[in-house]
Structures are given as structure tokens and as C-alpha cells.
C-alpha positions in Angstrom: -0.2 -0.1 0.2 1.4 3.6 -0.8 0.7 6.3 1.5 -0.4 9.5 -0.4 -1.6 11.5 2.7 0.7 14.5 2.0 -1.8 15.9 -0.6 -4.0 18.4 0.7 -5.9 19.0 -2.7 -6.9 17.2 -5.8 -7.2 18.2 -9.6 -9.4 15.7 -11.1 -9.5 15.3 -14.9 -12.0 12.8 -16.2 -11.9 12.1 -20.1 -14.9 9.9 -21.3 -18.4 10.4 -20.3 -19.9 7.1 -21.8 -20.7 3.7 -20.6 -17.9 3.7 -18.0 -17.5 7.4 -17.8 -21.1 8.4 -17.0 -21.2 5.8 -14.1 -17.9 7.1 -12.6 -19.3 10.6 -12.9 -22.2 9.6 -10.5 -20.0 7.6 -8.2 -17.2 10.3 -7.8 -19.8 13.2 -7.6 -21.5 11.4 -4.6 -18.1 10.7 -3.1 -17.2 14.3 -3.1 -20.4 15.4 -1.5 -20.0 12.7 1.0 -16.5 13.8 2.0 -17.4 17.4 1.8 -14.1 18.0 -0.1 -13.9 20.5 -3.0 -11.3 19.1 -5.7 -11.1 20.9 -9.1 -13.2 18.4 -11.1 -13.8 18.4 -14.8 -15.4 16.1 -17.4 -14.2 16.2 -20.7 -16.1 14.5 -23.9 -17.0 15.8 -27.4 -19.9 13.3 -27.9 -23.7 14.2 -27.5 -26.3 11.9 -25.9 -28.2 9.8 -28.6 -31.4 7.5 -28.1 -29.1 4.4 -28.3 -27.0 5.4 -25.4 -29.9 5.4 -23.0 -30.0 1.7 -22.0 -26.3 1.4 -21.2 -25.2 4.9 -20.0 -26.3 7.1 -17.2 -28.3 9.6 -19.2 -32.3 10.2 -19.7 -34.5 10.9 -22.7 -34.5 14.6 -22.0 -30.6 14.7 -22.6 -30.7 13.6 -26.0 -28.7 15.9 -28.4 -26.9 17.5 -25.6 -23.4 17.1 -25.0 -22.6 14.4 -22.5 -20.0 16.2 -20.5 -22.2 19.0 -19.9 -25.2 17.0 -19.0 -23.1 15.3 -16.4 -21.4 18.2 -15.0 -24.4 20.3 -14.6 -26.8 17.4 -13.3 -24.3 16.3 -10.4 -23.1 19.9 -9.7 -26.8 20.6 -8.8 -27.9 17.4 -7.3 -25.0 17.0 -4.8 -24.2 20.9 -4.6 -20.7 20.6 -5.9 -18.4 22.3 -8.4 -18.0 20.4 -11.6 -16.6 21.8 -15.0 -16.8 20.4 -18.3 -15.4 20.8 -21.8 -17.4 19.7 -24.5 -14.8 18.8 -26.9 -12.4 15.4 -27.6 -9.1 15.1 -26.6 -7.2 16.1 -29.5 -3.7 16.8 -28.0 -1.7 16.9 -24.7 -2.0 20.7 -24.8 -5.6 20.6 -24.9 -5.2 19.2 -21.3 -3.1 21.9 -20.1 -5.9 24.4 -19.0 -7.3 21.8 -16.5 -4.3 20.0 -15.2 -2.3 22.9 -13.9 -1.5 22.3 -10.3 0.2 23.9 -7.0 2.6 22.4 -4.8 0.7 20.0 -2.3 -2.2 19.3 -5.3 -2.2 15.9 -6.7 -3.5 15.9 -10.4 -5.6 12.8 -11.0 -6.2 11.6 -14.5 -9.1 9.4 -15.2 -9.2 7.8 -18.6 -12.9 6.4 -19.6 -12.2 6.4 -23.3 -12.8 3.8 -26.0 -10.3 4.7 -28.5 -6.5 4.0 -28.6 -5.8 7.8 -29.9 -7.3 9.5 -26.7 -5.5 7.0 -24.6 -2.1 7.6 -26.4 -2.6 11.4 -25.5 -3.6 10.7 -22.0 -0.4 8.4 -21.6 1.7 11.3 -22.8 -0.1 13.9 -20.8 0.6 11.6 -17.7 4.3 11.3 -18.9 4.8 14.8 -18.9 3.3 15.6 -15.5 6.2 15.5 -12.7 3.6 14.4 -10.1 0.3 12.7 -11.0 -2.1 9.6 -10.7 -3.6 8.0 -13.8 -6.3 5.7 -13.8 -7.4 3.8 -16.8 -10.1 1.5 -17.2 -11.5 -0.4 -20.1 -13.9 -3.3 -20.9 -15.0 -5.8 -23.3 -18.1 -8.4 -23.4 -18.1 -9.2 -19.8 -14.6 -8.5 -18.6 -12.1 -5.7 -18.2 -9.5 -3.9 -16.1 -8.6 -0.7 -14.4 -5.0 0.3 -13.8 -3.2 3.0 -11.6 0.0 4.8 -12.5 1.6 6.9 -10.0 4.6 9.4 -9.9 6.0 12.0 -7.4 8.5 14.5 -8.2 9.5 12.6 -11.3 9.8 9.1 -9.5 7.5 6.7 -10.6 5.9 4.4 -8.3 3.5 2.6 -10.1 3.5 2.0 -13.9 0.4 3.3 -16.0 -1.7 0.9 -17.9 0.3 1.1 -21.4 3.0 -1.0 -19.3 0.7 -3.9 -19.1 -1.1 -3.2 -22.4 1.5 -1.3 -24.8 -0.9 -2.1 -27.4 -2.9 1.0 -26.5 0.0 3.3 -27.5 0.2 1.5 -31.2 -1.2 3.7 -34.3 -1.7 0.5 -36.0 -4.1 -0.8 -33.2 -7.7 -1.8 -34.7 -10.4 1.0 -33.9 -12.3 0.2 -30.8 -16.1 0.2 -31.0 -18.2 2.3 -28.7 -20.5 0.7 -25.9 -23.5 1.5 -27.8 -22.3 -0.1 -30.9 -20.8 -3.2 -29.3 -24.0 -5.5 -28.5 -22.0 -8.4 -27.0 -20.8 -5.9 -24.2 -22.8 -6.6 -21.1 -23.8 -3.7 -19.3 -22.5 -5.2 -16.2 -19.0 -4.8 -17.5 -19.4 -1.1 -17.4 -20.9 -1.3 -13.9 -17.4 -3.5 -12.9 -15.1 -1.5 -14.5 -16.8 2.1 -13.0 -16.7 0.4 -9.5 -13.0 -0.5 -10.1 -12.4 3.3 -10.8 -14.6 4.2 -7.6 -12.7 1.9 -5.4 -9.2 3.6 -6.5 -10.8 7.0 -5.9 -12.2 6.3 -2.7 -9.0 5.0 -1.6 -7.0 8.0 -2.4 -9.6 10.8 -1.4 -11.0 9.1 1.4 -8.0 6.8 2.9 -5.1 8.4 1.2 -3.8 5.4 0.1 -3.3 3.2 -3.0 -3.6 -0.3 -2.1 -3.4 -1.8 -5.4 -1.5 -1.5 -8.9 -4.3 -3.4 -11.2 -7.9 -4.6 -10.9 -9.1 -7.2 -13.2 -12.6 -8.2 -13.3 -15.4 -10.7 -15.3 -18.9 -9.6 -14.4 -20.1 -13.0 -15.8 -18.3 -15.0 -13.0 -18.7 -12.2 -10.8 -15.1 -11.9 -9.9 -13.1 -9.1 -9.1 -9.3 -9.5 -8.8 -7.0 -6.8 -7.4 -3.0 -6.9 -7.9 -2.2 -5.8 -4.4 0.9 -3.7 -4.0 3.5 -6.2 -2.7 5.5 -4.2 0.3 4.3 -5.0 3.8 2.9 -2.2 5.7 2.2 1.2 4.2 5.1 2.6 1.9 5.4 6.4 1.8 5.7 8.1 -1.6 
């Protein structure tokens, strides 16, 4: 377990507001309100809500034709009385993240990758690589299974390797295009729920318990199994 109690504030940037991201937004907003904290939380997505999204993603019929990030930010800001910002655009470059990633000493930037394409993952990985101190949580799922991986670095020293270390294909330009949740009929909705829950467990540990207990979480919703890859050091490791 890695102790991260030294951070007094957080900048949370969530890329993706679809099958995984819309559920993460709900859980994270509830957590922020419950802990009575005020991190800088921004949701990014250039996609708009369509009717086909309503069964798998956390939207309602009145949200159709509206930007997904805008809907989630407005809904949960109001419902939980917290401050959520949004950017109604896709991630096109590392530079596009700079306006929401700036941080001060004692602040921990947390990148959340809930995207469904390798281009966006590659940009998020590059952004994390350029930060001196940061957490980067990436999640993904197919059919009924998937994973969430956390990378962590402090003052340039990497303590936990990010998702691309375990899944290097996500950084390859030749990787086949991924299919979004709504266009993947074989993907069970339980995979999105497990994926969002895995990310939430990381966020709850970081924000509530000031620690990172596991490097990676894999799951299979059909067999109802979630397997954390615990950090091996005994006790609490300060980082």
C-alpha cells in the first residue's frame, strides 16, 4: 500500500462520459459530496447523447442531443451541490489538457481515462508522462471482462506504472479501431458497472483513505469476480 496523505487538494480530470464515464461521474460526485471536499473536477467529452445510449449510459431521454460532459456536470453539480466543470470537446492533443491540469505544490492531479479509442489513450498517457506528480487511472472493458490500472509518480519518480506498461498495444497507431459501448451489442452492461466500480474503489482509497492499495484490478462480470493486484510491500509505503 502506498501512502499519499501528503496531498491536501486534488485536480481531477475525467476523459470520457459514456458507458464507463457516466457511471464514474455519478459515483465520484457522490463521493466528493459525502467527504465534503472541493477538488477541481472536470469532465471532458465531445460526444452528444443519442437514444441508443440510454440503456447502457447514465442519461435520460431529455438529454438527447446534448453534450454528455455538459449534462453530467450540470446534473451532479446541482444534485450534490458541488462544483464540476466540463469541456465539450474530444481530446485532440496533450496541449488541450493543459488548461485543466495545472497544479500547485501539495496538489495531486488525477487523470481518469474512460475512453473507447487508442488515440485518446495515447494522449492521456503522454500527458501523464509529462507531469512531474500525478495519478493516472485507466479503465476499459469488453463483453463481460475488463480492467482498471493506476499509474502514480511523485516529483518525477514513478512508483506505479500506468496502463500502457501492461497493455502496450494501446499506444500503437496500428491498433484496430475500438467500438463504442452503444455499438458493441456483445458487451454486457455489467462490464461497465464493474469497470466504473473498480475506478471508484481507487478514487475512494485516494480521497478518503489517502492510500493506493493495488496496482491493477481485473474483473469478469459473468463470473462475478474482481481481482486486485495488491502492492507487495508490507505495511504502508510512503511516496
